[in-house]
C-alpha positions as CSV (number, residue, x, y, z in Angstrom):
1,M,-2.2,-31.5,142.4
2,V,-4.5,-28.9,143.7
3,N,-4.5,-28.4,147.6
4,G,-3.2,-32.0,148.1
5,Y,-6.0,-33.6,145.6
6,S,-5.0,-35.4,142.7
7,L,-7.2,-34.2,139.7
8,D,-6.3,-36.9,137.3
9,P,-4.6,-40.0,138.7
10,H,-4.8,-42.1,135.6
11,P,-1.7,-41.3,133.0
12,R,-3.9,-41.3,130.2
13,A,-6.5,-39.1,131.6
14,S,-7.3,-35.6,130.3
15,F,-6.0,-33.0,132.7
16,A,-8.3,-30.7,134.5
17,K,-7.8,-27.2,133.0
18,E,-7.2,-23.8,134.8
19,Q,-9.7,-21.5,133.5
20,F,-11.6,-18.2,134.6
21,A,-15.1,-18.6,135.7
22,V,-18.1,-17.1,137.6
23,V,-18.8,-19.2,140.8
24,R,-21.8,-19.2,142.9
25,I,-21.0,-19.9,146.4
26,P,-22.7,-19.3,149.9
27,R,-19.3,-18.3,151.6
28,I,-15.9,-17.5,150.2
29,K,-13.7,-19.8,152.2
30,R,-14.2,-22.8,150.0
31,D,-11.5,-25.1,148.4
32,R,-14.0,-26.6,145.9
33,V,-17.4,-26.1,144.4
34,P,-19.9,-28.3,142.6
35,A,-19.8,-27.9,138.7
36,A,-23.3,-26.9,138.5
37,S,-22.3,-23.6,140.4
38,V,-19.5,-22.8,137.9
39,E,-20.0,-20.9,134.6
40,V,-16.6,-21.0,132.8
41,V,-15.9,-17.8,130.7
42,K,-13.2,-16.7,128.2
43,D,-11.1,-14.4,130.3
44,L,-10.8,-12.7,133.6
45,D,-12.2,-9.5,132.5
46,T,-15.6,-11.3,131.4
47,A,-15.5,-13.2,134.8
48,I,-15.1,-9.8,136.6
49,A,-17.9,-8.3,134.5
50,Q,-20.4,-11.0,135.3
51,S,-19.6,-11.2,138.8
52,D,-22.3,-10.1,141.4
53,P,-20.8,-10.3,144.9
54,D,-24.1,-8.9,146.4
55,N,-25.8,-12.0,145.1
56,K,-22.7,-14.3,145.9
57,Y,-21.6,-14.7,142.3
58,Y,-17.7,-14.3,142.4
59,A,-14.8,-14.1,139.8
60,A,-12.5,-16.8,139.9
61,K,-9.7,-19.1,138.5
62,V,-10.6,-22.9,138.9
63,A,-9.2,-26.1,137.9
64,G,-11.4,-28.8,136.7
65,P,-13.7,-30.3,136.3
66,A,-12.5,-33.3,138.3
67,R,-14.6,-36.4,139.9
68,S,-14.5,-36.4,143.7
69,S,-14.2,-39.5,145.4
70,E,-18.1,-39.4,146.0
71,G,-18.5,-39.1,142.2
72,T,-19.5,-35.5,142.2
73,M,-17.9,-33.3,139.6
74,L,-16.1,-30.4,141.1
75,F,-14.1,-27.5,140.4
76,Y,-11.1,-26.4,142.6
77,L,-10.9,-22.7,143.4
78,L,-7.5,-21.3,142.8
79,E,-7.9,-17.7,143.2
80,M,-11.0,-15.3,143.7
81,Y,-11.0,-11.8,142.4
């Protein structure tokens, strides 16, 4: 459960994973972002190296992907760097 959201309610579903990523977001105060705005990378150092805050690309730890109630694939922001 992340921020009160169940990521995988079915017991046989594969679980959303915590991973490092570079996310493009218009403002930092968000709980979740569309999967199209997330580029998963291998580690935190890579995420930090590829981040570009001036152009709204931030290094983050995310959980996902998970399907929203509207059917959109999302990643949940766990931590921003």
